[in-house]
PDB file with SEQRES, HELIX, SHEET and CRYST1 records, atoms N, CA, C and O in Angstrom:
SEQRES   1 A   60  MET LEU PRO VAL THR ILE ALA GLY ALA TRP ASN ALA TRP          
SEQRES   2 A   60  PRO VAL GLY ARG THR LEU PRO ARG ARG GLY ARG VAL THR          
SEQRES   3 A   60  ILE THR TYR HIS ALA PRO GLU HIS PRO MET ARG GLY VAL          
SEQRES   4 A   60  HIS PRO ARG ASP ALA ALA ARG ASP LEU HIS ASP ARG THR          
SEQRES   5 A   60  VAL ALA ALA ILE ALA SER ALA LEU                              
HELIX    1 AA1 ALA A    9  ALA A   12  1                                   4    
HELIX    2 AA2 PRO A   41  ALA A   57  1                                  17    
SHEET    1 AA1 2 VAL A   4  ALA A   7  0                                        
SHEET    2 AA1 2 THR A  26  TYR A  29 -1                                        
CRYST1    1.000    1.000    1.000  90.00  90.00  90.00 P 1           1          
ATOM      1  N   MET A   1     102.251 107.528  23.062  1.00  0.00           N  
ATOM      2  CA  MET A   1     103.642 107.738  22.951  1.00  0.00           C  
ATOM      3  C   MET A   1     104.300 106.478  22.495  1.00  0.00           C  
ATOM      4  O   MET A   1     103.926 105.392  22.937  1.00  0.00           O  
ATOM      5  N   LEU A   2     105.299 106.588  21.597  1.00  0.00           N  
ATOM      6  CA  LEU A   2     105.935 105.515  21.075  1.00  0.00           C  
ATOM      7  C   LEU A   2     107.382 105.508  21.670  1.00  0.00           C  
ATOM      8  O   LEU A   2     108.252 106.272  21.252  1.00  0.00           O  
ATOM      9  N   PRO A   3     107.591 104.585  22.684  1.00  0.00           N  
ATOM     10  CA  PRO A   3     109.037 104.536  23.200  1.00  0.00           C  
ATOM     11  C   PRO A   3     109.976 103.888  22.213  1.00  0.00           C  
ATOM     12  O   PRO A   3     109.704 102.881  21.560  1.00  0.00           O  
ATOM     13  N   VAL A   4     111.190 104.610  22.166  1.00  0.00           N  
ATOM     14  CA  VAL A   4     112.218 104.157  21.234  1.00  0.00           C  
ATOM     15  C   VAL A   4     113.432 104.060  22.014  1.00  0.00           C  
ATOM     16  O   VAL A   4     113.743 104.966  22.788  1.00  0.00           O  
ATOM     17  N   THR A   5     114.254 102.855  21.840  1.00  0.00           N  
ATOM     18  CA  THR A   5     115.412 102.752  22.516  1.00  0.00           C  
ATOM     19  C   THR A   5     116.539 102.892  21.490  1.00  0.00           C  
ATOM     20  O   THR A   5     116.470 102.238  20.450  1.00  0.00           O  
ATOM     21  N   ILE A   6     117.539 103.681  21.717  1.00  0.00           N  
ATOM     22  CA  ILE A   6     118.696 103.871  20.896  1.00  0.00           C  
ATOM     23  C   ILE A   6     119.943 103.506  21.615  1.00  0.00           C  
ATOM     24  O   ILE A   6     120.486 104.272  22.411  1.00  0.00           O  
ATOM     25  N   ALA A   7     120.424 102.227  21.300  1.00  0.00           N  
ATOM     26  CA  ALA A   7     121.599 101.661  21.938  1.00  0.00           C  
ATOM     27  C   ALA A   7     122.812 101.681  21.174  1.00  0.00           C  
ATOM     28  O   ALA A   7     122.768 101.340  19.992  1.00  0.00           O  
ATOM     29  N   GLY A   8     123.943 102.057  21.730  1.00  0.00           N  
ATOM     30  CA  GLY A   8     125.232 102.068  21.052  1.00  0.00           C  
ATOM     31  C   GLY A   8     125.670 103.541  20.543  1.00  0.00           C  
ATOM     32  O   GLY A   8     126.792 103.746  20.077  1.00  0.00           O  
ATOM     33  N   ALA A   9     124.771 104.462  20.661  1.00  0.00           N  
ATOM     34  CA  ALA A   9     125.058 105.792  20.083  1.00  0.00           C  
ATOM     35  C   ALA A   9     126.181 106.439  20.941  1.00  0.00           C  
ATOM     36  O   ALA A   9     127.014 107.162  20.394  1.00  0.00           O  
ATOM     37  N   TRP A  10     126.214 106.220  22.131  1.00  0.00           N  
ATOM     38  CA  TRP A  10     127.220 106.778  23.048  1.00  0.00           C  
ATOM     39  C   TRP A  10     128.730 106.259  22.627  1.00  0.00           C  
ATOM     40  O   TRP A  10     129.704 107.010  22.678  1.00  0.00           O  
ATOM     41  N   ASN A  11     128.790 105.104  22.274  1.00  0.00           N  
ATOM     42  CA  ASN A  11     130.046 104.441  21.829  1.00  0.00           C  
ATOM     43  C   ASN A  11     130.410 104.938  20.381  1.00  0.00           C  
ATOM     44  O   ASN A  11     131.592 105.075  20.066  1.00  0.00           O  
ATOM     45  N   ALA A  12     129.466 105.186  19.573  1.00  0.00           N  
ATOM     46  CA  ALA A  12     129.759 105.584  18.240  1.00  0.00           C  
ATOM     47  C   ALA A  12     130.104 107.040  18.115  1.00  0.00           C  
ATOM     48  O   ALA A  12     130.868 107.471  17.251  1.00  0.00           O  
ATOM     49  N   TRP A  13     129.466 107.825  19.079  1.00  0.00           N  
ATOM     50  CA  TRP A  13     129.807 109.364  19.043  1.00  0.00           C  
ATOM     51  C   TRP A  13     129.838 109.857  20.455  1.00  0.00           C  
ATOM     52  O   TRP A  13     128.884 110.470  20.933  1.00  0.00           O  
ATOM     53  N   PRO A  14     131.010 109.573  21.177  1.00  0.00           N  
ATOM     54  CA  PRO A  14     131.191 110.020  22.488  1.00  0.00           C  
ATOM     55  C   PRO A  14     131.248 111.519  22.481  1.00  0.00           C  
ATOM     56  O   PRO A  14     131.515 112.178  21.476  1.00  0.00           O  
ATOM     57  N   VAL A  15     130.967 112.040  23.721  1.00  0.00           N  
ATOM     58  CA  VAL A  15     131.061 113.493  23.970  1.00  0.00           C  
ATOM     59  C   VAL A  15     132.547 113.854  23.789  1.00  0.00           C  
ATOM     60  O   VAL A  15     133.466 113.190  24.269  1.00  0.00           O  
ATOM     61  N   GLY A  16     132.691 114.943  23.068  1.00  0.00           N  
ATOM     62  CA  GLY A  16     134.112 115.487  22.840  1.00  0.00           C  
ATOM     63  C   GLY A  16     134.644 115.217  21.519  1.00  0.00           C  
ATOM     64  O   GLY A  16     135.569 115.897  21.075  1.00  0.00           O  
ATOM     65  N   ARG A  17     134.071 114.177  20.798  1.00  0.00           N  
ATOM     66  CA  ARG A  17     134.501 113.851  19.466  1.00  0.00           C  
ATOM     67  C   ARG A  17     133.754 114.734  18.407  1.00  0.00           C  
ATOM     68  O   ARG A  17     132.539 114.925  18.449  1.00  0.00           O  
ATOM     69  N   THR A  18     134.557 115.234  17.491  1.00  0.00           N  
ATOM     70  CA  THR A  18     133.969 116.092  16.385  1.00  0.00           C  
ATOM     71  C   THR A  18     133.148 115.313  15.453  1.00  0.00           C  
ATOM     72  O   THR A  18     132.132 115.841  15.000  1.00  0.00           O  
ATOM     73  N   LEU A  19     133.470 114.106  15.109  1.00  0.00           N  
ATOM     74  CA  LEU A  19     132.732 113.278  14.196  1.00  0.00           C  
ATOM     75  C   LEU A  19     132.556 111.839  14.856  1.00  0.00           C  
ATOM     76  O   LEU A  19     133.371 111.368  15.648  1.00  0.00           O  
ATOM     77  N   PRO A  20     131.451 111.229  14.456  1.00  0.00           N  
ATOM     78  CA  PRO A  20     131.206 109.842  14.972  1.00  0.00           C  
ATOM     79  C   PRO A  20     132.312 108.852  14.342  1.00  0.00           C  
ATOM     80  O   PRO A  20     132.909 109.158  13.310  1.00  0.00           O  
ATOM     81  N   ARG A  21     132.515 107.802  14.941  1.00  0.00           N  
ATOM     82  CA  ARG A  21     133.307 106.682  14.491  1.00  0.00           C  
ATOM     83  C   ARG A  21     132.293 105.521  14.143  1.00  0.00           C  
ATOM     84  O   ARG A  21     131.100 105.487  14.442  1.00  0.00           O  
ATOM     85  N   ARG A  22     133.036 104.562  13.435  1.00  0.00           N  
ATOM     86  CA  ARG A  22     132.192 103.400  13.011  1.00  0.00           C  
ATOM     87  C   ARG A  22     131.732 102.638  14.223  1.00  0.00           C  
ATOM     88  O   ARG A  22     132.526 102.459  15.146  1.00  0.00           O  
ATOM     89  N   GLY A  23     130.535 102.188  14.281  1.00  0.00           N  
ATOM     90  CA  GLY A  23     129.976 101.456  15.436  1.00  0.00           C  
ATOM     91  C   GLY A  23     128.598 100.999  15.063  1.00  0.00           C  
ATOM     92  O   GLY A  23     127.977 101.434  14.093  1.00  0.00           O  
ATOM     93  N   ARG A  24     128.166 100.093  15.901  1.00  0.00           N  
ATOM     94  CA  ARG A  24     126.762  99.530  15.641  1.00  0.00           C  
ATOM     95  C   ARG A  24     125.814 100.388  16.579  1.00  0.00           C  
ATOM     96  O   ARG A  24     126.049 100.565  17.775  1.00  0.00           O  
ATOM     97  N   VAL A  25     124.821 100.851  15.969  1.00  0.00           N  
ATOM     98  CA  VAL A  25     123.807 101.586  16.785  1.00  0.00           C  
ATOM     99  C   VAL A  25     122.460 100.833  16.412  1.00  0.00           C  
ATOM    100  O   VAL A  25     122.108 100.647  15.247  1.00  0.00           O  
ATOM    101  N   THR A  26     121.773 100.436  17.480  1.00  0.00           N  
ATOM    102  CA  THR A  26     120.602  99.668  17.409  1.00  0.00           C  
ATOM    103  C   THR A  26     119.401 100.553  17.797  1.00  0.00           C  
ATOM    104  O   THR A  26     119.424 101.200  18.843  1.00  0.00           O  
ATOM    105  N   ILE A  27     118.363 100.579  16.960  1.00  0.00           N  
ATOM    106  CA  ILE A  27     117.198 101.333  17.308  1.00  0.00           C  
ATOM    107  C   ILE A  27     116.047 100.270  17.451  1.00  0.00           C  
ATOM    108  O   ILE A  27     115.763  99.492  16.541  1.00  0.00           O  
ATOM    109  N   THR A  28     115.403 100.299  18.681  1.00  0.00           N  
ATOM    110  CA  THR A  28     114.218  99.433  18.916  1.00  0.00           C  
ATOM    111  C   THR A  28     112.979 100.275  19.082  1.00  0.00           C  
ATOM    112  O   THR A  28     112.951 101.230  19.858  1.00  0.00           O  
ATOM    113  N   TYR A  29     111.942  99.901  18.332  1.00  0.00           N  
ATOM    114  CA  TYR A  29     110.644 100.594  18.522  1.00  0.00           C  
ATOM    115  C   TYR A  29     109.784  99.763  19.289  1.00  0.00           C  
ATOM    116  O   TYR A  29     109.469  98.654  18.857  1.00  0.00           O  
ATOM    117  N   HIS A  30     109.334 100.222  20.482  1.00  0.00           N  
ATOM    118  CA  HIS A  30     108.398  99.475  21.307  1.00  0.00           C  
ATOM    119  C   HIS A  30     106.957  99.671  21.009  1.00  0.00           C  
ATOM    120  O   HIS A  30     106.583 100.488  20.167  1.00  0.00           O  
ATOM    121  N   ALA A  31     106.137  98.915  21.704  1.00  0.00           N  
ATOM    122  CA  ALA A  31     104.618  99.175  21.471  1.00  0.00           C  
ATOM    123  C   ALA A  31     104.211 100.419  21.976  1.00  0.00           C  
ATOM    124  O   ALA A  31     104.710 100.899  22.994  1.00  0.00           O  
ATOM    125  N   PRO A  32     103.274 101.004  21.276  1.00  0.00           N  
ATOM    126  CA  PRO A  32     102.777 102.417  21.792  1.00  0.00           C  
ATOM    127  C   PRO A  32     102.197 102.285  23.299  1.00  0.00           C  
ATOM    128  O   PRO A  32     101.601 101.300  23.735  1.00  0.00           O  
ATOM    129  N   GLU A  33     102.460 103.356  23.938  1.00  0.00           N  
ATOM    130  CA  GLU A  33     101.900 103.494  25.316  1.00  0.00           C  
ATOM    131  C   GLU A  33     100.842 104.626  25.292  1.00  0.00           C  
ATOM    132  O   GLU A  33     101.004 105.655  24.636  1.00  0.00           O  
ATOM    133  N   HIS A  34      99.779 104.378  26.030  1.00  0.00           N  
ATOM    134  CA  HIS A  34      98.598 105.330  26.038  1.00  0.00           C  
ATOM    135  C   HIS A  34      98.417 105.744  27.533  1.00  0.00           C  
ATOM    136  O   HIS A  34      98.577 104.940  28.452  1.00  0.00           O  
ATOM    137  N   PRO A  35      98.076 107.038  27.714  1.00  0.00           N  
ATOM    138  CA  PRO A  35      97.870 107.422  29.147  1.00  0.00           C  
ATOM    139  C   PRO A  35      96.541 106.798  29.628  1.00  0.00           C  
ATOM    140  O   PRO A  35      95.643 106.457  28.858  1.00  0.00           O  
ATOM    141  N   MET A  36      96.497 106.682  30.965  1.00  0.00           N  
ATOM    142  CA  MET A  36      95.393 106.057  31.645  1.00  0.00           C  
ATOM    143  C   MET A  36      94.218 107.101  31.499  1.00  0.00           C  
ATOM    144  O   MET A  36      94.427 108.314  31.487  1.00  0.00           O  
ATOM    145  N   ARG A  37      93.009 106.552  31.393  1.00  0.00           N  
ATOM    146  CA  ARG A  37      91.800 107.555  31.367  1.00  0.00           C  
ATOM    147  C   ARG A  37      91.091 107.470  32.742  1.00  0.00           C  
ATOM    148  O   ARG A  37      91.077 106.461  33.448  1.00  0.00           O  
ATOM    149  N   GLY A  38      90.547 108.564  33.011  1.00  0.00           N  
ATOM    150  CA  GLY A  38      89.646 108.663  34.141  1.00  0.00           C  
ATOM    151  C   GLY A  38      90.419 108.781  35.533  1.00  0.00           C  
ATOM    152  O   GLY A  38      89.893 108.476  36.603  1.00  0.00           O  
ATOM    153  N   VAL A  39      91.739 109.261  35.401  1.00  0.00           N  
ATOM    154  CA  VAL A  39      92.522 109.523  36.575  1.00  0.00           C  
ATOM    155  C   VAL A  39      93.050 110.928  36.483  1.00  0.00           C  
ATOM    156  O   VAL A  39      92.942 111.567  35.436  1.00  0.00           O  
ATOM    157  N   HIS A  40      93.620 111.420  37.564  1.00  0.00           N  
ATOM    158  CA  HIS A  40      94.152 112.857  37.604  1.00  0.00           C  
ATOM    159  C   HIS A  40      95.281 112.816  36.517  1.00  0.00           C  
ATOM    160  O   HIS A  40      95.953 111.800  36.342  1.00  0.00           O  
ATOM    161  N   PRO A  41      95.465 113.996  35.777  1.00  0.00           N  
ATOM    162  CA  PRO A  41      96.478 114.054  34.754  1.00  0.00           C  
ATOM    163  C   PRO A  41      97.798 113.859  35.237  1.00  0.00           C  
ATOM    164  O   PRO A  41      98.630 113.351  34.485  1.00  0.00           O  
ATOM    165  N   ARG A  42      98.132 114.232  36.522  1.00  0.00           N  
ATOM    166  CA  ARG A  42      99.375 114.126  37.056  1.00  0.00           C  
ATOM    167  C   ARG A  42      99.683 112.563  37.294  1.00  0.00           C  
ATOM    168  O   ARG A  42     100.815 112.133  37.072  1.00  0.00           O  
ATOM    169  N   ASP A  43      98.716 111.777  37.722  1.00  0.00           N  
ATOM    170  CA  ASP A  43      98.850 110.399  37.959  1.00  0.00           C  
ATOM    171  C   ASP A  43      99.029 109.703  36.646  1.00  0.00           C  
ATOM    172  O   ASP A  43      99.822 108.763  36.597  1.00  0.00           O  
ATOM    173  N   ALA A  44      98.383 110.065  35.594  1.00  0.00           N  
ATOM    174  CA  ALA A  44      98.309 109.554  34.220  1.00  0.00           C  
ATOM    175  C   ALA A  44      99.745 109.697  33.700  1.00  0.00           C  
ATOM    176  O   ALA A  44     100.376 108.766  33.200  1.00  0.00           O  
ATOM    177  N   ALA A  45     100.223 110.995  33.870  1.00  0.00           N  
ATOM    178  CA  ALA A  45     101.616 111.342  33.286  1.00  0.00           C  
ATOM    179  C   ALA A  45     102.684 110.500  33.998  1.00  0.00           C  
ATOM    180  O   ALA A  45     103.606 109.991  33.361  1.00  0.00           O  
ATOM    181  N   ARG A  46     102.549 110.360  35.326  1.00  0.00           N  
ATOM    182  CA  ARG A  46     103.571 109.578  36.032  1.00  0.00           C  
ATOM    183  C   ARG A  46     103.526 108.013  35.657  1.00  0.00           C  
ATOM    184  O   ARG A  46     104.564 107.361  35.551  1.00  0.00           O  
ATOM    185  N   ASP A  47     102.316 107.490  35.476  1.00  0.00           N  
ATOM    186  CA  ASP A  47     102.205 106.145  35.119  1.00  0.00           C  
ATOM    187  C   ASP A  47     102.752 105.910  33.624  1.00  0.00           C  
ATOM    188  O   ASP A  47     103.380 104.903  33.297  1.00  0.00           O  
ATOM    189  N   LEU A  48     102.440 106.934  32.790  1.00  0.00           N  
ATOM    190  CA  LEU A  48     102.952 106.857  31.324  1.00  0.00           C  
ATOM    191  C   LEU A  48     104.517 106.906  31.308  1.00  0.00           C  
ATOM    192  O   LEU A  48     105.185 106.184  30.568  1.00  0.00           O  
ATOM    193  N   HIS A  49     105.037 107.798  32.166  1.00  0.00           N  
ATOM    194  CA  HIS A  49     106.524 107.820  32.293  1.00  0.00           C  
ATOM    195  C   HIS A  49     107.120 106.598  32.826  1.00  0.00           C  
ATOM    196  O   HIS A  49     108.111 106.122  32.272  1.00  0.00           O  
ATOM    197  N   ASP A  50     106.600 106.049  33.856  1.00  0.00           N  
ATOM    198  CA  ASP A  50     107.088 104.755  34.319  1.00  0.00           C  
ATOM    199  C   ASP A  50     107.027 103.588  33.366  1.00  0.00           C  
ATOM    200  O   ASP A  50     107.958 102.787  33.285  1.00  0.00           O  
ATOM    201  N   ARG A  51     105.962 103.494  32.668  1.00  0.00           N  
ATOM    202  CA  ARG A  51     105.879 102.425  31.629  1.00  0.00           C  
ATOM    203  C   ARG A  51     106.772 102.624  30.381  1.00  0.00           C  
ATOM    204  O   ARG A  51     107.254 101.671  29.768  1.00  0.00           O  
ATOM    205  N   THR A  52     106.957 103.868  30.056  1.00  0.00           N  
ATOM    206  CA  THR A  52     107.818 104.221  28.946  1.00  0.00           C  
ATOM    207  C   THR A  52     109.330 103.957  29.352  1.00  0.00           C  
ATOM    208  O   THR A  52     110.114 103.394  28.588  1.00  0.00           O  
ATOM    209  N   VAL A  53     109.667 104.396  30.583  1.00  0.00           N  
ATOM    210  CA  VAL A  53     111.069 104.079  31.037  1.00  0.00           C  
ATOM    211  C   VAL A  53     111.353 102.585  31.138  1.00  0.00           C  
ATOM    212  O   VAL A  53     112.467 102.137  30.865  1.00  0.00           O  
ATOM    213  N   ALA A  54     110.333 101.815  31.534  1.00  0.00           N  
ATOM    214  CA  ALA A  54     110.543 100.399  31.683  1.00  0.00           C  
ATOM    215  C   ALA A  54     110.737  99.769  30.344  1.00  0.00           C  
ATOM    216  O   ALA A  54     111.586  98.888  30.204  1.00  0.00           O  
ATOM    217  N   ALA A  55     109.951 100.197  29.296  1.00  0.00           N  
ATOM    218  CA  ALA A  55     110.057  99.701  27.971  1.00  0.00           C  
ATOM    219  C   ALA A  55     111.444  99.919  27.358  1.00  0.00           C  
ATOM    220  O   ALA A  55     112.010  99.012  26.748  1.00  0.00           O  
ATOM    221  N   ILE A  56     111.989 101.139  27.527  1.00  0.00           N  
ATOM    222  CA  ILE A  56     113.185 101.534  26.976  1.00  0.00           C  
ATOM    223  C   ILE A  56     114.323 100.836  27.659  1.00  0.00           C  
ATOM    224  O   ILE A  56     115.277 100.412  27.006  1.00  0.00           O  
ATOM    225  N   ALA A  57     114.236 100.703  29.017  1.00  0.00           N  
ATOM    226  CA  ALA A  57     115.270  99.913  29.757  1.00  0.00           C  
ATOM    227  C   ALA A  57     115.347  98.470  29.440  1.00  0.00           C  
ATOM    228  O   ALA A  57     116.410  97.857  29.532  1.00  0.00           O  
ATOM    229  N   SER A  58     114.208  97.902  29.057  1.00  0.00           N  
ATOM    230  CA  SER A  58     114.187  96.437  28.633  1.00  0.00           C  
ATOM    231  C   SER A  58     115.007  96.145  27.478  1.00  0.00           C  
ATOM    232  O   SER A  58     115.382  94.984  27.314  1.00  0.00           O  
ATOM    233  N   ALA A  59     115.340  97.066  26.643  1.00  0.00           N  
ATOM    234  CA  ALA A  59     116.174  96.871  25.451  1.00  0.00           C  
ATOM    235  C   ALA A  59     117.609  97.231  25.538  1.00  0.00           C  
ATOM    236  O   ALA A  59     118.353  97.132  24.562  1.00  0.00           O  
ATOM    237  N   LEU A  60     118.042  97.689  26.814  1.00  0.00           N  
ATOM    238  CA  LEU A  60     119.410  98.045  26.993  1.00  0.00           C  
ATOM    239  C   LEU A  60     120.202  96.987  27.573  1.00  0.00           C  
ATOM    240  O   LEU A  60     121.403  97.158  27.783  1.00  0.00           O  
TER     241      LEU A  60                                                      
END                                                                             
């Protein structure tokens, strides 16, 4: 999975606006995350989710 952070999109195109306005939107591509092997699929999915959320949050 490739975590991607998109920062500033809310300010550039808030809910309720028909068109976006000028603004800076920053896209950050993080290192790929791979699921753990040899564990129950549910545990692997939870771990992958947690690592992905942490990577995305680190750029906000």
